[in-house]
C-alpha positions as CSV (number, residue, x, y, z in Angstrom):
1,M,0.5,-19.9,0.7
2,K,-0.8,-21.6,-2.8
3,L,-5.0,-21.5,-3.5
4,I,-5.0,-25.0,-2.7
5,K,-3.3,-25.2,0.7
6,F,-5.4,-22.0,1.7
7,I,-8.7,-24.0,1.4
8,E,-7.3,-26.8,3.2
9,A,-6.0,-23.9,6.2
10,F,-9.2,-22.1,6.0
11,P,-12.0,-24.8,5.0
12,D,-15.1,-22.5,7.1
13,E,-15.8,-19.6,9.5
14,K,-14.5,-21.3,12.4
15,S,-10.8,-21.6,11.4
16,C,-10.7,-17.9,10.3
17,K,-11.5,-16.8,13.6
18,F,-9.3,-18.4,15.2
19,H,-6.4,-18.2,13.2
20,F,-7.4,-13.9,13.0
21,K,-7.5,-14.2,16.9
22,S,-3.9,-15.6,17.4
23,V,-2.6,-12.6,14.9
24,R,-3.9,-10.2,17.0
25,E,-2.8,-11.8,19.6
26,Q,1.0,-11.9,18.6
27,Q,0.6,-8.4,17.6
28,G,-1.1,-7.8,20.7
29,I,-4.4,-6.2,22.2
30,I,-4.7,-2.7,23.6
31,C,-7.3,-2.1,25.5
32,K,-9.5,1.3,23.5
33,K,-10.7,2.3,27.3
34,C,-7.5,2.6,29.6
35,G,-4.8,1.6,26.9
36,S,-3.6,-1.5,29.1
37,K,-1.9,-4.6,27.1
38,K,-3.0,-7.0,29.5
39,H,-5.8,-9.0,28.7
40,Y,-7.4,-12.7,29.1
41,W,-9.8,-14.6,26.6
42,L,-13.6,-14.8,27.1
43,K,-13.9,-18.4,25.8
44,A,-17.8,-18.3,26.2
45,K,-18.2,-14.8,24.8
46,F,-15.2,-14.8,21.8
47,Q,-13.7,-11.9,23.2
48,W,-10.9,-10.3,25.1
49,Q,-11.4,-8.6,28.2
50,C,-9.1,-5.9,29.8
51,S,-7.3,-7.3,33.0
52,E,-7.3,-3.7,34.3
53,C,-10.9,-2.0,33.5
54,N,-12.5,-4.9,32.4
55,F,-13.1,-3.6,29.3
56,R,-14.2,-6.0,26.5
57,T,-12.8,-5.8,22.8
58,T,-14.4,-8.1,20.2
59,L,-12.3,-10.1,17.6
60,R,-13.0,-7.5,14.8
61,S,-12.2,-3.8,17.4
62,G,-9.6,-1.8,16.4
63,T,-8.7,-3.7,12.7
64,M,-9.9,-2.9,9.7
65,M,-12.8,-5.7,10.1
66,E,-14.4,-3.0,12.3
67,N,-17.9,-2.2,11.7
68,S,-18.1,-4.8,8.9
69,N,-20.5,-7.6,8.4
70,L,-18.8,-9.6,6.1
71,P,-18.1,-13.1,7.0
72,F,-14.2,-13.7,8.6
73,R,-13.9,-16.1,5.5
74,K,-14.7,-14.0,2.6
75,W,-12.4,-11.6,4.0
76,Y,-10.0,-14.1,4.2
77,L,-10.9,-14.8,0.5
78,A,-10.9,-11.5,-0.5
79,M,-7.1,-11.2,1.0
80,A,-6.1,-14.2,-0.6
81,F,-7.1,-13.3,-3.9
82,M,-5.5,-9.6,-3.5
83,S,-2.0,-11.7,-2.7
84,Y,-2.2,-14.4,-5.0
85,S,-2.8,-12.3,-8.4
86,K,0.2,-10.7,-9.0
87,K,-1.5,-7.8,-11.1
88,G,-4.8,-7.3,-8.6
89,I,-8.3,-8.3,-9.2
90,S,-11.5,-6.1,-9.7
91,A,-13.8,-5.7,-7.6
92,K,-16.5,-7.1,-9.9
93,E,-14.5,-10.2,-10.4
94,L,-14.0,-10.5,-6.9
95,Q,-17.7,-10.5,-5.9
96,R,-18.6,-13.1,-8.9
97,Q,-15.7,-15.1,-7.3
98,L,-17.2,-15.2,-3.3
99,D,-20.7,-15.3,-5.0
100,H,-21.7,-11.9,-3.0
101,S,-25.1,-10.2,-4.0
102,R,-23.7,-6.4,-3.3
103,Y,-21.1,-5.0,-5.1
104,E,-20.5,-2.0,-2.2
105,S,-19.6,-4.7,0.1
106,I,-16.7,-6.0,-2.1
107,W,-15.8,-2.6,-3.0
108,S,-15.6,-1.5,0.6
109,M,-14.0,-4.3,1.6
110,M,-11.0,-4.3,-0.9
111,H,-10.4,0.0,-0.3
112,K,-10.0,-1.2,3.6
113,I,-7.7,-4.1,2.7
114,R,-5.8,-1.9,0.3
115,T,-5.6,0.8,3.5
116,A,-3.8,-1.8,5.6
117,M,-1.2,-2.5,3.1
118,G,-0.8,1.8,3.0
119,K,-0.4,2.5,6.1
120,R,1.7,-1.0,7.1
121,D,4.4,0.6,3.9
122,S,4.2,4.4,5.5
123,L,5.6,2.9,8.7
124,Y,8.8,2.8,6.9
125,K,11.4,5.8,5.7
126,L,13.7,5.2,2.6
127,E,17.3,5.1,3.0
128,G,20.7,5.0,1.2
129,M,20.2,5.3,-2.3
130,M,16.8,6.7,-3.7
131,E,15.6,7.6,-7.3
132,L,12.6,10.5,-7.3
133,D,10.8,11.6,-10.5
134,E,7.1,12.4,-11.2
135,G,4.1,10.2,-13.0
136,Y,1.5,11.3,-14.5
137,F,-2.0,8.9,-14.2
138,S,-4.9,9.1,-15.7
139,T,-8.1,9.7,-13.5
140,E,-12.1,9.8,-14.2
141,T,-13.2,13.3,-13.8
142,S,-16.2,14.5,-12.1
143,K,-19.0,16.9,-13.6
144,S,-17.2,20.3,-11.9
145,E,-13.7,19.2,-12.8
146,K,-14.8,18.5,-16.4
147,Q,-16.1,21.9,-17.1
148,N,-12.6,23.3,-15.8
149,L,-10.9,21.1,-18.7
150,K,-9.5,22.9,-21.5
151,R,-11.1,21.9,-24.9
152,G,-9.4,18.6,-26.4
153,R,-8.3,16.9,-23.1
154,G,-11.0,14.5,-23.2
155,S,-12.8,13.4,-20.1
156,Q,-9.6,12.4,-17.8
157,K,-7.7,14.7,-16.2
158,Q,-3.6,13.8,-15.2
159,T,-3.1,13.2,-11.9
160,P,0.7,14.0,-11.0
161,V,2.0,11.1,-8.8
162,A,5.7,11.1,-7.2
163,V,7.6,7.7,-7.0
164,I,10.7,7.2,-5.0
165,A,12.9,3.9,-5.4
166,E,15.5,2.8,-3.0
167,S,17.8,0.9,-4.9
168,T,21.5,-0.5,-3.5
169,M,24.7,-1.2,-5.8
170,L,25.4,-4.9,-6.5
171,E,28.3,-6.3,-7.7
172,D,28.2,-9.6,-10.0
173,P,30.8,-12.2,-8.8
174,E,31.4,-13.5,-11.8
175,T,32.1,-9.6,-13.8
176,G,33.3,-7.9,-11.3
177,K,30.5,-5.2,-12.7
178,T,28.3,-3.6,-10.0
179,S,24.8,-2.2,-11.1
180,K,21.5,-0.7,-9.5
181,H,18.8,-3.0,-7.9
182,C,15.8,-1.7,-6.2
183,R,14.9,-2.7,-3.1
184,Y,11.4,-0.7,-2.2
185,F,9.2,1.8,-3.6
186,K,6.8,4.3,-2.7
187,M,4.0,6.4,-4.3
188,K,2.5,9.5,-3.8
189,V,-0.5,11.6,-5.5
190,L,0.5,15.0,-5.1
191,N,-2.3,17.8,-5.0
192,S,0.2,19.8,-7.4
193,H,3.5,20.8,-8.9
194,E,4.8,22.9,-6.3
195,S,7.6,22.5,-4.4
196,N,6.3,22.5,-1.2
197,E,4.2,19.3,-1.6
198,I,7.9,17.8,-3.2
199,T,9.3,19.0,0.5
200,N,6.8,17.5,2.5
201,L,7.0,14.2,0.6
202,A,11.1,14.6,1.7
203,E,10.4,15.2,5.2
204,E,7.9,12.5,5.9
205,N,9.5,9.6,4.2
206,F,13.5,10.5,3.5
207,D,16.2,9.1,6.0
208,E,18.2,12.2,6.2
209,R,21.5,10.2,5.5
210,S,20.0,9.4,1.8
211,I,21.5,10.2,-1.1
212,V,18.6,11.0,-3.9
213,F,18.9,11.4,-7.0
214,S,16.3,13.7,-9.6
215,D,16.1,15.1,-12.4
216,K,16.2,19.1,-12.7
217,S,13.1,20.2,-12.0
218,T,12.4,23.3,-10.0
219,S,10.1,21.3,-7.4
220,Y,13.0,19.3,-6.2
221,V,15.0,22.4,-5.3
222,D,14.9,22.1,-1.2
223,I,15.1,18.2,-0.7
224,S,18.8,18.5,-0.4
225,K,17.9,20.1,3.2
226,Y,16.4,17.4,4.5
227,V,19.1,14.3,2.9
228,D,22.6,14.4,3.1
229,V,23.1,14.4,-0.9
230,H,20.9,15.7,-4.0
231,V,22.3,14.6,-7.3
232,S,20.4,16.2,-10.2
233,E,20.6,15.5,-13.4
234,I,19.1,17.6,-16.7
235,S,16.3,15.2,-18.0
236,S,16.7,13.3,-21.0
237,K,16.8,9.7,-22.6
238,E,19.7,9.0,-20.7
239,T,18.7,10.1,-17.4
240,V,15.8,7.6,-17.4
241,V,18.2,4.8,-18.5
242,K,20.8,5.4,-16.3
243,V,20.0,7.4,-13.3
244,L,16.2,7.1,-12.7
245,P,16.0,3.8,-14.2
246,W,14.0,1.9,-11.7
247,V,11.1,4.8,-11.0
248,H,10.5,4.7,-14.7
249,I,9.9,1.1,-14.7
250,A,7.7,1.3,-11.6
251,I,5.4,4.2,-13.4
252,S,4.8,1.8,-16.4
253,N,4.4,-1.4,-14.7
254,A,1.8,0.5,-12.7
255,K,0.1,2.5,-15.4
256,R,-0.2,-1.0,-17.4
257,T,-1.7,-3.0,-13.9
258,L,-4.0,-0.2,-13.3
259,L,-5.5,0.2,-17.0
260,G,-5.1,-3.8,-17.6
261,I,-7.7,-4.6,-14.3
262,Y,-9.2,-1.1,-13.5
263,H,-11.1,1.1,-15.2
264,K,-12.4,5.1,-14.7
265,I,-10.6,4.8,-11.5
266,K,-10.9,8.4,-9.3
267,G,-8.5,10.8,-8.2
268,K,-9.6,10.7,-4.5
269,Y,-9.2,6.5,-4.8
270,L,-6.0,6.7,-6.7
271,Q,-3.7,6.2,-3.9
272,L,-5.5,3.4,-2.7
273,Y,-4.8,1.4,-5.8
274,L,-1.2,2.6,-5.8
275,D,-0.8,1.6,-2.3
276,E,-1.7,-1.9,-3.3
277,F,0.7,-2.2,-6.5
278,C,3.4,-1.0,-4.0
279,Y,2.8,-3.4,-0.8
280,K,3.0,-6.0,-3.3
281,L,6.0,-5.0,-5.4
282,N,8.1,-4.5,-1.9
283,R,7.0,-8.0,-1.1
284,R,7.6,-9.7,-4.3
285,Y,9.9,-12.4,-2.9
286,F,7.7,-13.1,-0.2
287,G,6.4,-15.9,-2.0
288,D,3.7,-17.9,0.0
289,R,4.3,-15.7,3.1
290,L,2.6,-12.7,1.4
291,F,-0.8,-13.7,2.5
292,D,0.6,-13.8,6.5
293,R,2.2,-10.4,6.2
294,L,-1.5,-9.1,5.0
295,A,-3.2,-10.9,7.7
296,V,-1.1,-9.3,10.3
297,A,-1.6,-5.4,8.4
298,V,-5.3,-6.4,8.4
299,A,-5.1,-7.0,12.2
300,N,-3.3,-4.4,13.2
301,N,-4.6,-1.8,16.0
302,Y,-5.2,1.5,13.7
303,W,-7.4,3.2,16.5
304,Y,-4.1,3.1,18.6
305,D,-1.9,4.6,15.6
306,N,-3.9,7.7,15.0
307,E,-3.7,8.5,18.9
């Protein structure tokens, strides 16, 4: 959906509400009180009522919009700008585009949308052939962290991020040659370089039938316990080009995107920015459907997922 079509489809608050209602009903309404999935719509109240216990569910309840006072149309415009822009948009620029008075409200809304992106991607495990490596992203440090930094390292610290690329081998029908093509990415901020961090990542995100390629870092020694095959190569320029190409392309693109749009990203929020980058990268061929998929992610019953 292009921006001009968005304006035609959602000209006012009412149109956004009815669209969000239909998305939620396709997902299924779940009662917070008894867990029933049988509901009927109260037109006068603009709410659902549980057929079992009569508990009422509002349009925002259980979704990323819960407890938000911003109009539905501003949420929809924010999702539109975040999905239409290939590289992203800053909260300050979105505040200007939406003509909103408070920066904090727009910043919070964007982080909630990024949270929905991350939760959606966390539902899927990677499988087949995978590349694994670490990248280091500059993040803003707090006053206490600055005191512990070594002299000469400046006011920023390097945060380790594990990057996974699920790839497949495709054959060119004309030449008959096979080459690697990447399908999905995941990026996870690490607390440390220790091997237990990587093994927890492997256990949560890798299918046990997978083949994982990595360098010979000591942090990766236990990965073979969680996958079918683990192939490790000594880190070199050749390794980057032939064994781990997609991981390093993703790292460089992510750094360029974050550096070009956002300034002084705090370490505790880095994962949210990476979630947005991966969400759009994994759906890079969705085209006009990306906005619809984002609406589904925001409308999901997240209270139920946390049970």
